[in-house]
N, C-alpha and C positions, 0 to 999 in steps of 0.2 A: 537585764531585760524586763520592761514593765510586764506584769501579765496581761494576757489577752482581756480585751474588753467585751463586753457582752454585746452581740449582734454584729460583730465585724469579721465573720467568716475566717476566723483566725488571725486577724490583723492584730497590731498591737501598737500601743504609743510608745515613742522613744524621745529622749531629749527633755528638755525643760526651758522655762523662759520663751524668748522668740524663736528658739530653735525646736519646740515642741511639734511633733509630726506623727502621722498614722503611716504604718508600713504594711503592706500586704504579702503574704507568703509566695504568691504566684510571681512576683517580680524580685523578691528576696532570694530566690533560688537561681536567679541568673548570673553567673559569674561577673564581677567587674561593673555591675550595673548599680547604679545609685537612683533611689526613687523617694516619693514622699508626698503625702497629702497633709496640707497644712491644716490646722484647726484654728479656732477663735483666739486671736491674740498672738498668733505665729507672725513672724516676719519672712516672706519667701526668700530674701538673700540670705539670711541668717540659715535657713533651713536648707538651701543649696548648698552653702559652704559645708554645712554639717554633714550632709549626707555623701558629699563627693570629697570630704576631707581636705579640701582647699577651694578658695574662691574662683568661681567660675562666671564668665559674662551670662547673663540671664535673658533668654530671648523670650519676648511676649508678643502679643498681637494686639490690634483694635479689634475686638471680638464683634461680629457682626450678625450671628445667629443664622449662618449659612452653611456652604459646604466647601469653601475655599481652603486648599492644603497649601501652607507656604513651606518651600524647602530651604533649609540652611545647608547649602552645599558649598562645594570648594570655592564658588565664585562669590559667596557672600562675604561682606567684611569681617576682619577678626572680632570687632565688638559690634553688638547690636546698634541699629541706627536709633537716634533719639525719637523719631516718630515711628512708632510701631506699625508695621504693614496691617492692613485689613485682612481677616480670615478668621478661621475657627480651628485650624489643626496646624501644628508645626511638625516638622520631621526632619532627620538629619542622620547622617553616619558619622559626624564630625566628633572627633574627640576634644574634650576641653570646652563643650557648649552646652548649656543647662536650658531646657525647653520648659515653659511655664505657661500654663493656661489658668485662667482666674474664674471662679463659680461662687455663686450663693444660691443655689438650690438646683443648677443645672448639672447634668453628669459630667464628672472630669473623668477622661479616661487617658491611661497610660498604656502604650504598646511597645514592645520589644521584640525584635527578631534576632537572636544570639547569633544565628548562622550567617545572614547576610550584615549585620551590624547596623540594622536601621532601628531607631526608636522615633517615637512621636507623643506628643500631647495633643488631646482633642477635647475640645468644649462643645457638649452635645445638649442643649436645651430641647425643648419639644420641637421648636422649628428646626434646629440643626438635625435632630434626629430624623425628622420627616423629610428634610432635603438630603438625608444621605451622608453626612459629613464623614461618619466612621467608615462606611462603605468606600467613600472617596480616599480616605487615608489608605485603607488596606490595599486598595488597587494601585495607589502609587508605590506602595511597598513592593507588589507583584511588578509593576512597571520596571521597578529598578532592581529586578533580580531576586526578591524575596518570595517564599513560600507562606501561605496562610497556615500550613501545617506547623511552620516553626514558630508562630508568633505566640506570644505570652500577652495577656490583657488584664489590666486592672482597672476596675471601676471604683471610685472614690465616694464618700458620703454625698448624698443629693436627696432631694426631695422625693419620698416614696410614695407607692400607691395608696398608703394610708391617707396621705394628707393632699395629693395632688389632684384635687377637684378642677374640672375643667368645664367650659362651656360647649355647646354643640358644635361650634364652629371648629374648634380644637380636634374633637372627636371626627368630624367631617374630613379635616386635614389628614389625620392619621389614616383613616379609611382610604382616602385617595393618594396619598404620597407614600405609605409605609407598607408595601405589600408583606402580608403574613402577621400584621401586627394586631390583628382583630383580637386574640386573647389576651393582649396588654391593655385593652379598653374594659375597664370594669363598669358594669351598669349599675344604676341606683338612682336616688333623687336627684342628685348631681354626679355624673360620671366621672371616673377618674381613669387615670392613666399611669401605666408602670413603665417608666422610662428605662429602668435599668435592665428590666426583661425585653423591651424593645430593641436596645443596643445589643444584648446578648444573641437575640435572635437574628440580628444583621450580621454579626460576627461569624456565627455558625454557618449561616446561608453561603457566606463566601470562603468556608473551609477552616475557620479556627476551632480546634478540638475544645468540647465543652470543659474537659479537665485542664485547660490551658486558660480558663477564664475565672477572675476571682472578683467579687464585689466586697466591699466594705459593710453592707448591710445596715448602714446608720443613716436615718432619716434626718435630714438638716432642720425639719421643722419640729421634730419631736426631741431634739437633744440642744436646748439653749444653754445647757451646761458646758458644751464641747465645741459646736458648730455655729456659724452665721446662716442666716437664712433672710433672704430678701422678702419672702411671703409673709414670715412670721413677724418680721420687723416693720412691715408696711412700708419697704423701700429703702431702708437705712443703708448706708454706704458699705458696711463691712464685706468683705470678701475674702475667699480661702483660695488656695493655689493648688496644683498638682505639679509636680517637679520631676523631671527625668533627665539622666545624664549618664555618660560612660564615666568611669573612676580615671581610666588612664587611657 
């Protein structure tokens, strides 16, 4: 095992080349669960194969910065459609399906309920956080027999409060649309927002235990050696992925 890297909350890098990925203890502790956050230069398909120890169909979304949750249930085809459905969260209980969301500053969130067997990948930028995409996913878990107390949640690398300067229109959207997010708005000449803390608070408000929430603690803007960042690069196309699947 590669030693933990600074600022990862206990996470560590595994693999090399296109299969290099970041793993977090909060999900590593779940039996038979495969998960990963890719880093710059990783290939999502290679990472999915590496973490699951076999090739798996990789389900993705046409991400729209909203709160739509797409379920990959028994009625879904065996392989993902060529045209990915619109949405910002994927969930399933299906074995043999890898869920994948893409990010380049937004918060990638992976969820697992080992009791009900539900897993999910969530793409939470500031618009999705305000829209409540994480809350919508957790509510779908509950509607399908899960309990928030059983959920394990991991947040991968994202733009951190140190670098996420925003305009007043974003601050106002947070104040209106994200109840309880006031402490996540940091004042200054240019206000900043803590997206990780905002999503942590949403999860805890719905009953996820604080000790069941982990975060990578890596800022995409601050780590050009390891991570892609849309903001730092001025809109370059590099993207990373968050992947989750049951191994069997």
